[in-house]
N, C-alpha and C positions, 0 to 999 in steps of 0.2 A: 745778472739775475734780476728777474722782474719781481716787484713786491707782490705779495699775495692779493692785496686789495686792488692793486693796479691791473694785474692780469685778470682778476675776476670781473673788473669793469669792461675790459676788452672782450671777454667771453660773453658778457651780458649783451654788448652791442652786436657781437657776431650773431647771437640768437635773434635779436630784435630786428635789426635793419641791415646788417652786413657792415664790413669794415672798409675804411679807405686804405690806400696803399701803405701808408706809414704804420697804421695799426696792424695791418695784416703781416707786415714784416716783423713787428714786435711779437705777434702771436707765434709766427713761424720760428722765431728765435727761441721762445720759451719752450715750444714743442720739441725743438732740437736739443735742448739742454739735457733731457733725461727721457729714456724710453717710457718711463712711468707717466710723464706728463701727457704723452699722446693717449695713453690708456685712460687717464683721468678726463681728458678733454672729451673723449668719446662717451664716457659715462655721463658727464655733465650736460652734454648736448643730445642725450638719448631722447628721441621724439616722444616716446610714451611718458617718460618721467616729466619732461617739460610741459607736455599737454596737460597733465594732471595739475601742475602748479598754475598754469595760465587759466585753466578752467575755474580753479578756485578763486583767482583774482577777478575773473570776468563775472562770476556769479554774485559778486557784491553789488547790491542795489544802493548806489550812492545817494540818490534822491530820497529813497525811503528812509535810509539811515539818518540823513540830515534832518528830515522832517520830524522824525521821532525825537532826535536830540533837541530840536528847537521847541517842540511841544513840551518836553520835560522842563526846558529852561524858561520858556516864556508863556507857555500855554497857547501859542498861536502857531498856525501852520505857515511855513516859509513860502516865498514866491519864487518864480522862475529865476529871477536875478540872483537870489541867494543860492539856488541850486548850482548856478554856474560858478559861483564863488567856491562852492563845496567841492568842485571837481579836483581841487588840489589834493584832496585825500587820495584819490586814485593815483595821481602822479607821485605822491609821497610813497604810496605802496610800491610803485614801480621802481623807485629809487632803492628800495630794500633788496631788489633782486640781486645786485652784485654781492651784497652781504650774505644772502642765502647761498650764492654760488661759492663765496669764500669759505663759508661754514662747511659746505659740502666738500670743498677741497681739503680742509683740515681733517674732516672726518674720514675722507677717502685715504689720505696719507697715513693717518693713524691706523685705519683698518688694514691697510696694506702691510704695515709693520707688524701688527698684532697677528694677522692671519697668514703671513708669509705669502702675500699675493704674488702671483706669477704673471708677468707680461710676456707675450710672445714677441721676441725681437724681430726687427725687420729682416735680418739675415735668415731667420727660420721661416718667416712668412713667405719670402721670395727665395726659392731654392737656387735661383741664379741671380746674378746682378750684372749690371753693365756700367763700366766706368765712363766718365765724361770724355769729351774730345779734348784737344789741346792745340798747341802751336805747331802747325805743320802745313807745308805748301810745296808746290812744284813751280819752278821758274822755267818757262819754255823760251828758248832763244830763237832768233830769226831763222836759223838753219834747222830748227826742230830739235836741237839738243835739249835734254831735260836735266835740270839741276835740282836735287832734292834739298829742301830747306827744313830746318827745325828750330825750335826756340831755345835750344840749349847751347848752340854754337855761336862763337864770335870769331868770324874769319873774313879775310879779304877774298873776294872772288876775282880780283884782278880786273883787267880790261876786257869787256865783252860787248860786242856789237857797238863799238865806238863809245862806250861809257865805262866809267870806273865804279865797281859795285862793292858793297860791304854788307855782309849778313850780320846784323847786330841784335842778337837776342829777340827773335820773333819779329824782326823788322828788317826789310831789305831796303838798302839806301843807295840811291844813285847820286854820285858826287855832284853837287851843284856847280854849274859853270864849266864842267868838264865835258867836252865833246870833240870827237874826231871829225874832220871834214869828210864829206861823202853823202850818199843818199840817206834819207831817214829810214830807219828800220824799227820794227816793232818787237817788243817782248810781251809775254803773257804770264801773269801770275795767277795760279789757280789753287784753290783749296779743296781738299777732298771732303767727303762726309766726315763730320767730327773734327774738322780742322779750321783754324783761323790764323790770319797773318796780316801784317801791315807792310806798306811800301811807301818810301819817300821818293817822289819823282824828281827829275833833274831840276825842276823849277821850284822845289821846296814844298809842293803840295803833298800832304800825307793822306793815305787811303787805308782804311781798315777793311779787310774782307771777312765776311761771315762764312760759315760752312757752305760747301757746295757752290762756290762762287768763282768767278774769274774776271780779271780786268786786263784789257789789252791796251797798250800805250806805246808811244814812240820813246826811244831812249833819250832823245832831246827834241825840244819843240822849235818849230820854225813858222814863219808867217804870222797871220793875225789871229789864229785860233790854236787852242790846246785841246785836242779831241781825244777822248778815251772811250772804250767800249766795254760795257758792263753786262755780265750775266750773273744772276743771283742777287746778293745784297752787299752793300758797301756803305761806309760812312766816310765822308769827304771833309777835309779841312784844306780848302783851296788857297794857295798863296796868291795874294792880290797882284794883278798886273792889268792896268787899265788899257794897255796896248794889245793884250792877248786875251780874248774871252776863253773861258774854260767850258768845254762842252762834254756832257755825258750822253752817250747814245745807248739805248737799250732795245730789247725786242719790241715788236709792235710799232717800231719807228717813233718811239717817244724820245724827245730830245730836250735836254735840260741845259740851259745856258747861264753862266755866272761870271763874275769878275773875281770875286774873292769872298768866300762864305763857308759856313758849316752846315752840312745837310746829310740826310740819309736817304738812300734809294733801295727799295726792295723790289726786285724784278725777277723772281724765280719763274721758271717755265711752268711749274705745276701749280702756281697760284693764279687765281682768277683776276687779280688786280696788280697794277704797278703803282707803288706808293712812294711818293717823295715827301719827306718831312724836313722842314727848314727850322734850324736852331738860331742861326745868325745870318745877317746880310739879306740878300734878295736874289731870287732866281726867277727865270722865265721858262715856261714849258710849252712845247708844241707836240702834237702827234700827227704824223702824216704831213703832206705838203700843203693841204688846204685848210687845216684847222686854225682857229684863232690862237693868239698868244695869251697864255695865262700867267699872271704875276702872283708870286707866292711871298707872303710875309712871314717873319719869325713867329713860331707858335702855331702855324697852320700846316696842313698836309694836303697834297693833291693826289687824288685816287683816280687812276685811269682804269675803267672797266674794259677788259680786253674784248669781251663778247659784244657788249653794247657800243663800244667805241665812244665812250663818254667820259668826260673829266669832271670830277667834283672836288671842290675845295672847302675845307672846314677846319675849325680850330681843333687842336688835338693835344693830348698829353705827350710832349716830346720825349720825356724820360722813358716812357714805354717803348718808343720807337728805337732808341739807341741803347736800351738796356743790355743787349747782347755784347756790345762793344765794351761794356764795363763788367763782363762776365756775370750777368744777372739774367734771370727770367723774371719778367714783370708782366702779369696778366691783368687786364682791365676789362672785365665783363666779356672775356673771350670764350668762344664755344670750344667744346672738347676737340673737334676735328682740327681746328686751327692750332691748338696747343700741341696735339700729337704730331702735326707736321713739323713743328719746331723741334720736338724731341727726336723725330726721325733723322733730321739733318745733323743734330748735334751728337747723338749717341750711336749713330750708324745702326739703326734698328728698323724693323718693319712692324707695322701695326695691323692687327686683324680684329675686326669688330664682330662680336657675337652678342649683339644687344637685342632684346625683345622689341624695344621701340627706340627711335632716335632720341638721344639724350637732349633734354631741354635746358639742362643746367648750364650756367655761365660761371666762369671762374675769375676771381680777383685775388691777387696775392703776389708774393715775390719770393725768390729763392736764388741762391748762388748757383751758377751753371757748372761749378766744379764739383758738385755733389754727384754721387752715384745715382743712377736713374731710380732706384728703389725709394730714395728719399723724396724725389719729386712725385712719384706715383702715390706714395703714402699721403702726402699733402693733398693731392687731388681727391683721394678716397675720402678724406675727412669731410668733404662737401656732401657726400652721399650720392653723388651723381653717377658714379661708375665704380666698377671693381676691376682690378688688373692682375694679370698673371704674367710671369716672365718665363719664357722657354727659350733659352739661348739668347739670340738677338731678335726674338719675336715677342712682341707684347700683345697679349690677348685682352681685349676690352669686353667685359660682360656687364650685365645689369646687376646692380647691388642687391 
């Protein structure tokens, strides 16, 4: 439970400048504690009410008031330097805003009890709802046979394609060091819309697959390279081996080389960019046969623009890049279309836009990915940037 004054301070910052990720998570947690909290938040952040309060503060003539006070006190008019000192009055007034909000919260809660205030629950606002995705995947063997995997089973899959396999609660494990002699064969692990899974390769490398993704890999590695092929998005924790480079190949001939490291690759076909984010170690990237080699350091990402065929490297918040692996949505000044693409992949929905104008709003905040979609949409609506309707598995986005 958030303290009244603590949450009022967060709401005040939300109104003034916006929140950082930690503050947004705290606000979301408070909003999720009680349906009435969301109703209260909407009232406290009502544009017309806040404009009236801000206009009243803005109308105060600090310099004139300070001069009048000085004249009464000393009989002399103050100078510009004294006016600058007096500005603290305005800052002091601003500090009172959280207390005003807290008072409003107390009044609102009391008024709700006295007048039997009714809040329309999410379940009634959205006549349909969509449950989140979960742990599910399909293993495709070298002969085309498909093995359905889910996160609830713990079973040995026996020897397949010269490897010994175990399905261990949302993780497919290839026994390390076990391999039958013969030619190298490939398996493919693929996740559907609304699915996620992980695999431990024969060298000990662990790979997490996001929804609508696939990874193709040999059942055991030979030679000087360990090469896998990615479509979609995956997070890698590569087992270090100085004698065998680990290589990830994606669409657009983007090639990522490592020895042992932790990194995320987002390479969906319907995205304009391929993004590689490094958490630990060092990776090298190339695209095509004639491009230069790009070195990536921890805390940076490399963004390859498919249309322009250009690579850009910049510092980034790595937590946002791997939030999906931790069952979180984390938005950092993201636009609505990018967010809705994430929701499409995770909730197995389609999105239809019926907006008067293209939304300019950007969204920052966080939420668990295991919530029903109505909870996510409600949080997005609180920004005032869009309105949502659910019709089966179709989300209609309209202007607020």
